[in-house]
Z-matrix of the N, CA and C atoms (Angstrom, degrees):
N
C 1 1.442
C 2 1.527 1 110.05
N 3 1.318 2 117.67 1 -36.85
C 4 1.464 3 120.39 2 -179.69
C 5 1.526 4 110.98 3 -62.06
N 6 1.327 5 116.84 4 -40.64
C 7 1.462 6 120.67 5 178.79
C 8 1.524 7 110.90 6 -65.14
N 9 1.320 8 116.04 7 -40.46
C 10 1.465 9 120.77 8 177.16
C 11 1.521 10 110.44 9 -61.06
N 12 1.317 11 117.06 10 -47.20
C 13 1.461 12 120.79 11 -179.06
C 14 1.528 13 110.85 12 -64.27
N 15 1.322 14 117.35 13 -36.33
C 16 1.475 15 120.66 14 177.86
C 17 1.523 16 110.07 15 -65.00
N 18 1.336 17 116.71 16 -41.34
C 19 1.464 18 120.52 17 178.05
C 20 1.523 19 111.58 18 -62.60
N 21 1.325 20 116.89 19 -34.75
C 22 1.458 21 121.54 20 -177.78
C 23 1.526 22 113.22 21 -79.74
N 24 1.312 23 116.81 22 -10.75
C 25 1.468 24 120.69 23 -177.83
C 26 1.526 25 112.04 24 -63.24
N 27 1.318 26 117.35 25 -19.00
C 28 1.464 27 121.35 26 -178.83
C 29 1.524 28 111.59 27 -103.26
N 30 1.333 29 116.51 28 48.96
C 31 1.453 30 118.93 29 172.59
C 32 1.511 31 116.21 30 118.29
N 33 1.308 32 118.72 31 -0.17
C 34 1.459 33 120.04 32 178.70
C 35 1.515 34 111.00 33 -92.13
N 36 1.318 35 116.03 34 178.84
C 37 1.471 36 119.47 35 179.07
C 38 1.521 37 111.13 36 -69.07
N 39 1.321 38 116.15 37 148.71
C 40 1.455 39 120.44 38 176.31
C 41 1.516 40 108.60 39 -77.50
N 42 1.328 41 115.32 40 126.45
C 43 1.463 42 120.75 41 -178.14
C 44 1.518 43 108.73 42 -116.39
N 45 1.320 44 115.48 43 130.73
C 46 1.454 45 121.73 44 176.99
C 47 1.522 46 108.55 45 -76.37
N 48 1.345 47 117.13 46 120.10
C 49 1.462 48 122.14 47 -175.40
C 50 1.523 49 112.13 48 -61.64
N 51 1.322 50 117.30 49 -41.73
C 52 1.465 51 120.38 50 -179.16
C 53 1.527 52 110.92 51 -65.31
N 54 1.328 53 116.84 52 -39.07
C 55 1.466 54 120.49 53 177.89
C 56 1.525 55 110.50 54 -66.04
N 57 1.327 56 116.43 55 -41.26
C 58 1.462 57 120.41 56 179.95
C 59 1.523 58 110.80 57 -62.54
N 60 1.320 59 116.79 58 -45.02
C 61 1.466 60 120.37 59 178.89
C 62 1.532 61 110.58 60 -63.52
N 63 1.319 62 117.41 61 -41.30
C 64 1.469 63 120.84 62 179.04
C 65 1.521 64 110.62 63 -63.07
N 66 1.326 65 117.17 64 -41.31
C 67 1.458 66 120.97 65 -179.93
C 68 1.527 67 110.80 66 -66.70
N 69 1.315 68 117.11 67 -40.60
C 70 1.473 69 120.87 68 176.89
C 71 1.521 70 109.74 69 -61.56
N 72 1.317 71 116.91 70 -47.47
C 73 1.465 72 120.46 71 179.81
C 74 1.527 73 111.50 72 -61.30
N 75 1.321 74 117.15 73 -38.44
C 76 1.468 75 120.76 74 179.61
C 77 1.529 76 111.24 75 -67.65
N 78 1.322 77 117.26 76 -29.85
C 79 1.462 78 120.00 77 177.02
C 80 1.519 79 111.80 78 -74.73
N 81 1.310 80 116.02 79 -30.92
C 82 1.464 81 120.80 80 178.15
C 83 1.525 82 110.29 81 -78.00
N 84 1.327 83 116.24 82 -42.15
C 85 1.467 84 122.05 83 -177.66
C 86 1.524 85 109.03 84 -125.51
N 87 1.324 86 117.96 85 102.72
C 88 1.469 87 121.00 86 -177.05
C 89 1.528 88 114.76 87 -60.42
N 90 1.319 89 117.60 88 -14.76
C 91 1.468 90 120.61 89 178.83
C 92 1.525 91 112.74 90 -81.56
N 93 1.334 92 116.76 91 -10.82
C 94 1.468 93 120.88 92 178.85
C 95 1.521 94 108.84 93 -74.61
N 96 1.315 95 116.03 94 128.88
C 97 1.458 96 120.63 95 178.14
C 98 1.527 97 109.60 96 -95.25
N 99 1.320 98 115.33 97 150.16
C 100 1.465 99 120.51 98 177.69
C 101 1.520 100 109.42 99 -147.06
N 102 1.320 101 115.08 100 155.51
C 103 1.459 102 121.56 101 178.95
C 104 1.523 103 107.29 102 -129.74
N 105 1.322 104 114.71 103 87.45
C 106 1.470 105 121.28 104 -176.50
C 107 1.520 106 107.62 105 -125.61
N 108 1.326 107 116.21 106 134.38
C 109 1.463 108 118.82 107 179.74
C 110 1.535 109 109.69 108 -65.67
N 111 1.335 110 116.93 109 144.10
C 112 1.459 111 121.22 110 -176.36
C 113 1.533 112 113.73 111 -54.77
N 114 1.322 113 117.58 112 -36.69
C 115 1.465 114 119.90 113 179.23
C 116 1.514 115 112.32 114 -61.97
N 117 1.335 116 117.16 115 -38.90
C 118 1.456 117 121.17 116 178.82
C 119 1.528 118 110.30 117 -70.27
N 120 1.336 119 116.51 118 -38.08
C 121 1.465 120 119.81 119 176.99
C 122 1.528 121 109.87 120 -59.07
N 123 1.325 122 116.41 121 -45.52
C 124 1.465 123 120.62 122 178.71
C 125 1.516 124 112.31 123 -60.71
N 126 1.331 125 117.30 124 -42.44
C 127 1.474 126 120.83 125 178.61
C 128 1.520 127 110.75 126 -62.83
N 129 1.325 128 116.19 127 -43.80
C 130 1.471 129 120.51 128 -179.39
C 131 1.524 130 109.89 129 -64.00
N 132 1.318 131 117.48 130 -46.50
C 133 1.460 132 121.07 131 -178.77
C 134 1.530 133 111.15 132 -63.04
N 135 1.319 134 116.94 133 -46.97
C 136 1.459 135 120.34 134 -178.55
C 137 1.522 136 111.42 135 -63.44
N 138 1.316 137 116.89 136 -44.07
C 139 1.462 138 120.50 137 -179.77
C 140 1.522 139 111.41 138 -66.06
N 141 1.313 140 116.90 139 -37.60
C 142 1.466 141 120.53 140 179.31
C 143 1.524 142 111.08 141 -66.87
N 144 1.319 143 117.03 142 -45.03
C 145 1.465 144 120.50 143 178.06
C 146 1.524 145 110.00 144 -61.61
N 147 1.320 146 117.12 145 -44.35
C 148 1.462 147 121.19 146 179.00
C 149 1.527 148 110.39 147 -58.95
N 150 1.317 149 117.05 148 -46.42
C 151 1.471 150 122.18 149 -178.63
C 152 1.519 151 110.65 150 -61.31
N 153 1.330 152 116.76 151 -46.71
C 154 1.466 153 120.39 152 -178.89
C 155 1.526 154 110.34 153 -62.85
N 156 1.321 155 116.67 154 -46.04
C 157 1.463 156 119.70 155 -177.57
C 158 1.524 157 112.58 156 -66.88
N 159 1.310 158 118.11 157 -37.94
C 160 1.461 159 119.65 158 -178.43
C 161 1.522 160 112.22 159 -78.75
N 162 1.314 161 117.99 160 -32.58
C 163 1.464 162 120.28 161 178.93
C 164 1.527 163 112.37 162 -73.51
N 165 1.300 164 117.43 163 -28.20
C 166 1.457 165 121.08 164 -176.87
C 167 1.525 166 112.51 165 -80.25
N 168 1.320 167 118.08 166 -14.33
C 169 1.460 168 119.97 167 -177.90
C 170 1.532 169 111.00 168 59.89
N 171 1.304 170 116.07 169 42.90
C 172 1.456 171 122.86 170 -175.81
C 173 1.526 172 110.62 171 -65.10
N 174 1.331 173 115.75 172 139.99
C 175 1.463 174 120.17 173 178.60
C 176 1.523 175 109.95 174 -77.57
N 177 1.315 176 116.13 175 163.72
C 178 1.459 177 120.43 176 178.11
C 179 1.531 178 111.24 177 -60.40
N 180 1.323 179 116.86 178 -38.71
C 181 1.465 180 121.29 179 -179.96
C 182 1.531 181 109.71 180 -65.28
N 183 1.336 182 116.48 181 -45.86
C 184 1.462 183 120.14 182 179.21
C 185 1.528 184 111.25 183 -66.07
N 186 1.322 185 117.41 184 -37.46
C 187 1.462 186 120.94 185 177.81
C 188 1.522 187 110.43 186 -63.59
N 189 1.313 188 116.90 187 -43.32
C 190 1.464 189 120.87 188 178.61
C 191 1.523 190 110.39 189 -61.44
N 192 1.325 191 117.38 190 -42.77
C 193 1.464 192 121.21 191 178.66
C 194 1.526 193 110.70 192 -64.46
N 195 1.318 194 116.60 193 -42.14
C 196 1.465 195 121.88 194 178.98
C 197 1.524 196 110.43 195 -61.57
N 198 1.321 197 116.90 196 -48.57
C 199 1.461 198 121.03 197 -178.89
C 200 1.527 199 111.54 198 -65.69
N 201 1.316 200 117.27 199 -36.69
C 202 1.457 201 120.89 200 177.36
C 203 1.531 202 110.37 201 -64.32
N 204 1.328 203 116.39 202 -44.37
C 205 1.464 204 119.59 203 178.19
C 206 1.526 205 111.15 204 -64.82
N 207 1.324 206 116.74 205 -40.44
C 208 1.476 207 120.23 206 178.24
C 209 1.515 208 111.03 207 -62.52
N 210 1.325 209 116.88 208 -40.70
C 211 1.462 210 121.16 209 178.57
C 212 1.531 211 110.33 210 -64.01
N 213 1.319 212 116.39 211 -43.37
C 214 1.459 213 119.80 212 178.50
C 215 1.530 214 111.19 213 -61.97
N 216 1.312 215 116.95 214 -43.10
C 217 1.460 216 120.40 215 178.60
C 218 1.532 217 111.56 216 -64.57
N 219 1.325 218 116.35 217 -40.13
C 220 1.462 219 120.62 218 -179.16
C 221 1.535 220 111.62 219 -67.43
N 222 1.304 221 116.72 220 -28.53
C 223 1.469 222 120.73 221 -177.33
C 224 1.520 223 113.66 222 -89.37
N 225 1.327 224 117.28 223 -2.57
C 226 1.468 225 120.00 224 176.75
C 227 1.513 226 110.24 225 -65.16
N 228 1.330 227 115.53 226 143.38
C 229 1.460 228 118.82 227 178.97
C 230 1.486 229 111.72 228 -126.57
């Protein structure tokens, strides 16, 4: 998370470190409670996805497959 926040220092959204850690812990352990405003959750999620995708050097084909799978998961009811 520290590396992500350092990368964002040059023009990205400001992310609260404590909120980011709480959100990560809640994703690992669903029993963990957190009180984070929705706007901050969105910033953390977007920045994390961006960091993962840019650090992995993902190909266009792999990105398309990833986004297609994400869309399918999001549309499940």
